[in-house]
N, C-alpha and C positions, 0 to 999 in steps of 0.2 A: 737765264729765261728758267723758266721752273719746263721742269718733264710729268709728262700727264698722260697716264695710262687710260686708257677706254672699254671698261665689258660689260654689254648688253647680253641681254636677250631682242632689239624689237627691231632683228635680223638686217635685213640689205636691201630688200625687196621694195622698198618705198623711198621717202626724203626725209626718213629719220634721222639716219647714222650721219650722215652729211651733215644735218642743219643742227644737230647735240656739236658739231664740229665748228661749223660757225662761233654760234653762238656765244660758245669757249673762245674765238680769238680775235673776234666782238673785245670782250674785253683784256684782249691784247695779244695781240699778233702775234710774240713771240714766247709763246705758249706751246715747246715740243711738243706734236701730237700724235700716243702711239695705240692702234686699237692690237689692244691683247683677241679678243674676238665677240659680236655681236651676230653670233648662232646660238646662245645656250640656250636649253633644251625649254621650253614654257615651264614655268612654277618649279623646276625642278632642283631644289639650293642644294642636295649632296654635292650635282653636277658640277653646278656652279661653284660650289668653296675647293671642288676638289683642284677648278679648276684654276677660279683665283689664287690660292694658296699658294701651288707653286707655280704659277706665270711671278703675279707680283714681287715672291723670296729675291729672286735672281738682282730685283732691279737698282740701281745705286739708293744710298741712304738715301731719305728725302727725297724723293721722289713722291707724286701724286697720281692716287689711284683709283679713278672718280667708278662707283660699280653702280651702273642704267641696271637694278635689276631688284623685280617689281617693290619698283616702286611706291605702289597701290594696293598695296596686299592689306593694311588696313590704311585706315583715313586719316592723310596724314598733317598735323603740326609743325613737323620740325624735322630735318635732316640731322644726320651722322657724320664729324666729324671725329677724329679715328685718329695717336695717337702711338703704333705701337712697333715695338724693331727699327727703331729712325727711321718708319714705313707712314706718312700719311695715307686715310682710306676715309671717303667722303660719298657712304650712300643711305639708300633708305633702314628705319629704327624697325626690323621687323624681324631681326632677330641672326639675320647672315653672319654677319659680321662674327660672334661666337661659333659661325660653325667654320669658319675661314681660319678666324688665328688656333682653334683648338682648347681657349681657356681666354680668361678674363684681357680685357684691354686695358693700357696701360693708363691712357690717359680720352680720353671722349667726351664733347661734349655737343649740343644740342643746337641745332640752325634753326633758326626759327623761318615759317614760309611765310610769305608778304599774303595779309590776307584777301590784299582790291584787287592781284592776281589768281588769274585761269590759275591752279593746279595742275601739270600737266610736266613731260619730260622734257622741254626746251627752260618751265622757269627750273625746274634741280637743275639742270643744268647750269644755270647761270648764275641761282646760290652758291656751287659747289665750284667755279669761278670764282668767281667775288669771294669766295673764301682762302685759293691759293691765291692772288693777289697781298690778303692782307697779311697771310702767314707770310707770304716771299719781301715784303716790305720790315718783318718781324714783328709785327703781334705775337703775343702768343695764344696756345687754346682758349686760356681763359676769358682772353681780351673780344675772340669774335663771338664765342656762345656760351650756351649755359651748359653752365660747372654742372650740375646739380641734376642733372633728366635722370635719369633711369631708366635703362636701357633693353629692349625685349632681348631677354636673353637663351636661343635654344643650343641643344647640342650636336654636337656631326655625331653623323651615323659611326658607330661602331660594330667590328666584329665583334661576334660571339665565340671565346673560349673559355675550354678546359682543359684535362691532363689528357685527353688524345684525340681531340685536334680544334679548328679554330674556323671556324666560317664568317668567313665578308662576306657585301652586298655586288653588283654591277656597281659600282656608282659614273660611271659616265663610258659611254663608245664612243672610238675613234674616228676620223675620217673615212681609217683601212675597216674598220668595223674592228678592232681589236679591242678587246672585252678590261678593263679597268677596270678591279677589284682592293675592294679596301683596307688590304690584308699588303701592311709596309713589310719593304726587307727584315727587319730590324722585329718588328712583330714576328715572323714567319721564322727567322731561327733561335729568336727567346722559346719560342710551344717544342720549333722541336729540337729540342737540346740530342742537336748530332743525330737524330732516329730517320729509316725512313717513312719516308711519306709518300701520300697518291693523292691528289689533284681527282679533285669525282665534283661533279656538276649531270644538271639534270636528269638523268635516269641512268642513264650506263656509262657516259662517257669519264676516262679515266685518263691523269698523268701522273710520271711517278717521277720523270725529272724538270732539274730545270732549265733550261738554257741561257746562253748569253745570249745567237745572236737569232734571225727569220730562220736562219738559213742552214742553222742546225739538226732542221728535221729535210729531209724531200719534201718537194713542190706537194700542198696539196694535203699535207699531217701538218695538224695542230699541235703548239707550242704551247707550254708557259713560259716565262721570262720575269724579270725583276723590273721595269721600262724607266726612263731617262729621273725622273720623280721620285727611284724606289719606292713603286708598286706593282704588286703584282700585275701582269696583263697574261690574258687567252688570247693565242693568233693563230690563225689558219697562214704557213706558208702560203704566202701568195695568192690568197683566200681570205673572205670574208669571216670571221669568226662568229659575230651576232648572227647575221643569216644564216651559215646553212648549218649550225649549233642548237638554234632558237633558242638564242640567249635575248634577254633584257633588262635595262636598266629595272635599278629599285624601287620602286615605288614604298613611298614614307609610309599612305594610310593604306592601311589595313586590315580592315576591321572588315569588309563580308568574307564573302565564305570562296566567295569566287577569286576574291584578288589574294585570299589563301591558296588559293591552290595554283594561282602564275609565281605564288615565291618560288621554289623551284623551279627558274629557269632565269631566279631575279639574285639567288644565292650563288655561291661557290665555297666546296669545306675540305679542306687539306685534313687528313685522315694521318699520325702517326704511329709509326709499330714499329 
């Protein structure tokens, strides 16, 4: 019985998330379907990469991860089947896979789209389901798709560093409006070198210690901790950090003067002293 996770940006306001499951179960009613989320913010690849990376790495080996995100960012004639660290990823060829893995995939093949069928989300789900069935039957990736494919590559959003500070971008805002920054605990300690620090964001907000839990500070006070995925998180005990502190998710589009001014609300800097 194959284990398939589902992650998408299609929401749950209409029929589509359920219809994707129906398409998969038509191909094999024994598929074990597990939702990661269908509420990814549209066109927010840093958030999608963070969530998918930290969810999928915990699943058993040889799980299948169907990623219905930005499927039609480019005019598609194929989809991707990727094997990496004993996990399988099925998604569009839009650069997201290299952002998720933060490295080059071990194996990747192109899955052709039937030119006689509509190119929509359900058709993509059908292609993914058929590929899972073939893998479960013992076929190898080169037997299923084209191993000569040259994939789209995009680099993950990385913090900026020098000897005096590390500056991270807000890559996700969770259900409680806690703010997740793309600085891992390992990166923090490597740059820190045992020094004191100040976490600075917006104009004058400062945090100078790392908490273990939200309850380490009084109710309504701001704090910083490393979350279960090991990423820096700015929060307010029983409060909404993003809304109350005026923080926003990072946008990769930073060409205009207006967008540049918004970076103040999309980044967090840690000074070492």
